[in-house]
C-alpha positions in Angstrom: 0.0 0.0 0.0 2.8 2.4 0.8 4.4 2.0 -2.6 0.9 2.5 -4.2 0.5 5.8 -2.3 4.0 6.9 -3.2 3.5 6.3 -6.9 0.0 7.6 -7.5 -1.3 10.9 -6.1 -4.9 10.1 -7.2 -4.9 7.0 -4.9 -4.1 9.3 -2.0 -7.4 11.1 -2.2 -9.3 7.8 -2.2 -7.6 6.6 1.0 -8.3 9.8 2.7 -11.9 9.5 1.8 -12.0 6.0 3.3 -10.4 7.2 6.5 -13.0 10.0 6.6 -15.8 7.6 6.3 -14.5 5.5 9.1 -14.1 8.5 11.3 -17.6 9.6 10.8 -18.9 6.1 11.3 -17.0 5.6 14.6 -17.1 9.2 15.9 -20.7 10.3 15.4 -21.0 14.1 15.3 -17.4 14.7 14.1 -16.8 17.3 11.4 -14.8 16.2 8.4 -14.2 18.2 5.2 -12.2 16.8 2.3 -11.4 19.0 -0.7 -10.0 17.5 -3.8 -9.2 19.0 -7.2 -10.7 17.1 -10.2 -9.3 19.2 -13.0 -7.2 16.4 -14.3 -10.1 13.9 -14.4 -9.2 12.1 -11.2 -9.2 13.4 -7.6 -6.1 15.1 -6.3 -5.9 15.8 -2.6 -6.1 19.5 -1.7 -7.3 19.9 1.9 -8.5 17.8 4.9 -10.2 19.3 8.0 -11.1 17.2 11.0 -12.7 18.0 14.4 -13.6 15.0 16.5 -16.9 15.3 18.3 -15.4 14.4 21.7 -12.7 17.1 21.4 -15.2 19.7 20.2 -17.6 18.9 23.0 -14.9 18.8 25.6 -13.6 22.2 24.5 -17.0 23.9 24.3 -18.2 22.5 27.6 -15.1 22.6 29.7 -12.4 24.9 28.7 -11.7 28.6 28.5 -12.1 30.3 25.1 -8.4 30.2 24.4 -7.2 28.9 21.1 -3.6 28.5 20.0 -3.0 28.2 16.2 0.1 27.0 14.5 1.3 25.1 11.4 4.2 22.8 10.5 5.6 21.3 7.3 4.8 17.6 6.5 7.7 15.6 5.2 7.4 12.8 2.7 6.5 12.4 -1.0 3.3 14.5 -0.7 4.5 17.4 1.4 1.9 19.9 2.5 1.3 21.5 5.9 -0.5 20.6 9.1 -2.5 23.5 10.6 -3.7 23.0 14.2 -5.9 24.6 16.8 -5.3 23.7 20.4 -6.5 24.8 23.8 -5.4 24.1 27.4 -7.1 21.6 29.7 -7.5 22.0 33.5 -4.0 20.7 34.1 -2.5 23.2 31.6 -1.9 20.3 29.2 -2.4 20.7 25.4 -5.9 19.8 24.3 -6.3 19.4 20.4 -9.4 21.0 19.0 -9.1 20.7 15.2 -6.5 20.1 12.5 -6.3 20.6 8.8 -3.8 19.2 6.2 -3.4 21.6 3.3 -1.4 21.7 0.1 0.4 24.8 1.2 0.2 27.6 3.8 -1.6 30.5 2.3 -4.4 33.0 2.9 -7.0 30.6 1.6 -5.7 27.6 3.6 -5.6 29.5 6.9 -8.9 31.3 6.3 -10.7 28.0 5.5 -9.2 26.3 8.5 -10.2 29.0 10.9 -13.7 29.5 9.4 -14.4 25.8 9.6 -13.0 25.5 13.1 -15.0 28.5 14.5 -18.1 27.4 12.6 -17.9 23.9 14.0 -18.3 25.2 17.6 -21.6 27.0 17.2 -20.4 29.7 19.5 -21.0 33.2 18.1 -21.2 34.9 21.5 -18.0 33.6 23.0 -15.1 36.1 23.4 -12.3 34.1 21.8 -8.7 34.6 22.7 -6.2 33.5 20.0 -2.5 33.0 20.2 0.0 32.5 17.4 3.7 33.0 17.0 3.2 34.8 13.7 1.6 38.1 12.9 0.1 37.0 9.6 -2.2 34.5 11.3 -3.7 37.5 13.2 -4.6 39.0 9.8 -6.5 35.8 8.8 -8.3 35.9 12.2 -9.4 39.5 11.5 -10.7 38.4 8.1 -12.7 35.5 9.6 -14.3 37.7 12.2 -14.8 40.6 9.7 -12.7 43.0 11.7 -10.8 44.2 8.6 
C-alpha cells in the first residue's frame, strides 16, 4: 500500500476519503471536510479538515475560550502542511481541537481552517482569545471575524 501511495497521487485522495468515512462512522458528530481538485479527471488531494466530536464537545463544555493556532511542514512524498488549533485543559496540558492538512500555507488555507473550526463550535457569542507565533495569522483571524 505504501508503494501505491508513493507512486499515485490520485490514490491518496481515495484513501483519505475511506479514512474520513471510518471517522464519521465511529465518531458520530465529528466534522470532516475533504477537498479535492478534479481538473485532471481524477481526484487530487487539496485539503482535509477534522474536528472529532469528543474534542469539540470537551472544548466547548469545559475549557476557557483560548485557542492557539500553528502550522508545521509535513515531510514525505506528498508534502503539505498541518494547521492545528489547540487549547489548554484543566492541568495546563495541550488539548487538540481541530486540524487541517493543506497543500500549502496561504491565505485561503488558513482562512478556510479558521472559518471551519470556528463554525464547528456554534459559539457566536464567545469572546475568543487566539495566540500565534506569527503576525500573519492574526490577519487571517481578523478576516474570519470581519474586523478588517
